[in-house]
C-alpha positions as YAML, in Angstrom:
chain: A
units: angstrom
residues:
- id: 1
  name: MET
  ca: [-0.10, -35.03, -11.92]
- id: 2
  name: THR
  ca: [-1.66, -33.75, -9.20]
- id: 3
  name: PRO
  ca: [-5.58, -33.06, -8.87]
- id: 4
  name: THR
  ca: [-6.30, -29.80, -7.95]
- id: 5
  name: ASN
  ca: [-10.11, -30.21, -6.74]
- id: 6
  name: GLY
  ca: [-10.87, -27.45, -9.61]
- id: 7
  name: ALA
  ca: [-8.62, -24.84, -7.54]
- id: 8
  name: GLU
  ca: [-6.34, -23.15, -9.94]
- id: 9
  name: THR
  ca: [-2.60, -23.67, -9.10]
- id: 10
  name: MET
  ca: [-0.96, -20.68, -8.27]
- id: 11
  name: GLU
  ca: [3.10, -19.99, -8.97]
- id: 12
  name: ARG
  ca: [5.25, -18.56, -6.49]
- id: 13
  name: PRO
  ca: [6.15, -15.30, -6.78]
- id: 14
  name: SER
  ca: [9.84, -14.50, -7.67]
- id: 15
  name: ALA
  ca: [12.25, -13.34, -4.69]
- id: 16
  name: ARG
  ca: [11.53, -9.89, -3.17]
- id: 17
  name: HIS
  ca: [14.08, -7.36, -1.51]
- id: 18
  name: TRP
  ca: [14.19, -4.77, 1.02]
- id: 19
  name: LEU
  ca: [16.41, -2.06, 2.37]
- id: 20
  name: LEU
  ca: [16.60, -2.51, 6.04]
- id: 21
  name: ILE
  ca: [18.08, 0.94, 7.86]
- id: 22
  name: MET
  ca: [19.08, 0.16, 10.99]
- id: 23
  name: GLU
  ca: [18.81, 4.02, 12.42]
- id: 24
  name: GLY
  ca: [21.77, 4.83, 14.83]
- id: 25
  name: ASP
  ca: [22.21, 0.87, 14.62]
- id: 26
  name: LEU
  ca: [18.88, 1.09, 17.18]
- id: 27
  name: GLU
  ca: [15.69, 1.78, 15.24]
- id: 28
  name: PRO
  ca: [14.74, -0.52, 12.40]
- id: 29
  name: CYS
  ca: [13.43, 1.17, 8.94]
- id: 30
  name: VAL
  ca: [12.43, -1.63, 6.01]
- id: 31
  name: ILE
  ca: [11.99, -0.05, 2.67]
- id: 32
  name: GLY
  ca: [10.55, -1.81, -0.43]
- id: 33
  name: PRO
  ca: [9.81, -4.32, -1.77]
- id: 34
  name: LEU
  ca: [12.76, -3.24, -4.65]
- id: 35
  name: ASP
  ca: [14.04, -4.77, -7.59]
- id: 36
  name: GLU
  ca: [17.40, -6.54, -6.42]
- id: 37
  name: PRO
  ca: [19.89, -4.12, -7.99]
- id: 38
  name: GLU
  ca: [17.66, -0.62, -6.66]
- id: 39
  name: VAL
  ca: [18.53, -2.09, -2.78]
- id: 40
  name: LEU
  ca: [21.98, -1.27, -3.57]
- id: 41
  name: VAL
  ca: [21.27, 1.93, -5.04]
- id: 42
  name: ARG
  ca: [18.94, 3.04, -2.38]
- id: 43
  name: ALA
  ca: [21.74, 2.14, 0.01]
- id: 44
  name: ARG
  ca: [24.35, 4.09, -1.70]
- id: 45
  name: GLN
  ca: [21.86, 6.92, -1.68]
- id: 46
  name: HIS
  ca: [21.29, 6.68, 2.22]
- id: 47
  name: ARG
  ca: [25.37, 6.37, 3.10]
- id: 48
  name: ALA
  ca: [25.60, 9.36, 1.08]
- id: 49
  name: SER
  ca: [23.29, 11.33, 3.42]
- id: 50
  name: ASP
  ca: [25.00, 13.26, 6.61]
- id: 51
  name: ALA
  ca: [22.85, 11.73, 8.94]
- id: 52
  name: SER
  ca: [23.12, 8.08, 8.03]
- id: 53
  name: LEU
  ca: [26.84, 7.55, 8.80]
- id: 54
  name: GLU
  ca: [26.34, 5.81, 11.90]
- id: 55
  name: ASP
  ca: [23.11, 3.95, 10.34]
- id: 56
  name: GLY
  ca: [23.47, 0.33, 9.74]
- id: 57
  name: LEU
  ca: [22.68, -0.81, 5.98]
- id: 58
  name: TYR
  ca: [21.25, -4.73, 5.32]
- id: 59
  name: ALA
  ca: [19.72, -5.67, 2.37]
- id: 60
  name: ILE
  ca: [16.88, -8.34, 3.05]
- id: 61
  name: CYS
  ca: [15.53, -11.13, 0.63]
- id: 62
  name: LEU
  ca: [12.76, -13.30, 0.54]
- id: 63
  name: ASP
  ca: [13.23, -16.09, -2.17]
- id: 64
  name: ALA
  ca: [10.40, -17.92, -3.89]
- id: 65
  name: ALA
  ca: [10.51, -20.63, -1.47]
- id: 66
  name: GLY
  ca: [9.85, -18.52, 1.34]
- id: 67
  name: ASN
  ca: [13.94, -18.44, 2.66]
- id: 68
  name: LEU
  ca: [14.38, -15.53, 4.34]
- id: 69
  name: GLN
  ca: [18.12, -13.74, 3.90]
- id: 70
  name: VAL
  ca: [19.73, -10.43, 5.54]
- id: 71
  name: GLU
  ca: [22.84, -9.60, 4.27]
- id: 72
  name: ALA
  ca: [25.14, -6.88, 5.42]
- id: 73
  name: PHE
  ca: [26.79, -4.94, 2.61]
- id: 74
  name: VAL
  ca: [30.76, -4.00, 2.18]
- id: 75
  name: SER
  ca: [32.09, -0.99, 2.22]
- id: 76
  name: ALA
  ca: [33.07, -0.74, -1.17]
- id: 77
  name: GLU
  ca: [29.50, -1.67, -2.40]
- id: 78
  name: LEU
  ca: [28.28, 1.32, -1.03]
- id: 79
  name: GLU
  ca: [30.40, 3.89, -2.58]
- id: 80
  name: PRO
  ca: [29.37, 6.16, -5.67]
...
């Protein structure tokens, strides 16, 4: 058992997710935090808009251990 010196132990939060939009592949915009499935839904909605065809879309995940991952969507994931 590890002594806490009276301090409460805090649990690490679960993973958090964001949608990274690189507008025109130049200007970053981050939406979130979101539930994991909602990241894909938001990416599909953005891709469906006319102005977004040139935008890069990426999923960002920060897990409970503090590890950060950025992943690209495959084309099939963005189809309605």
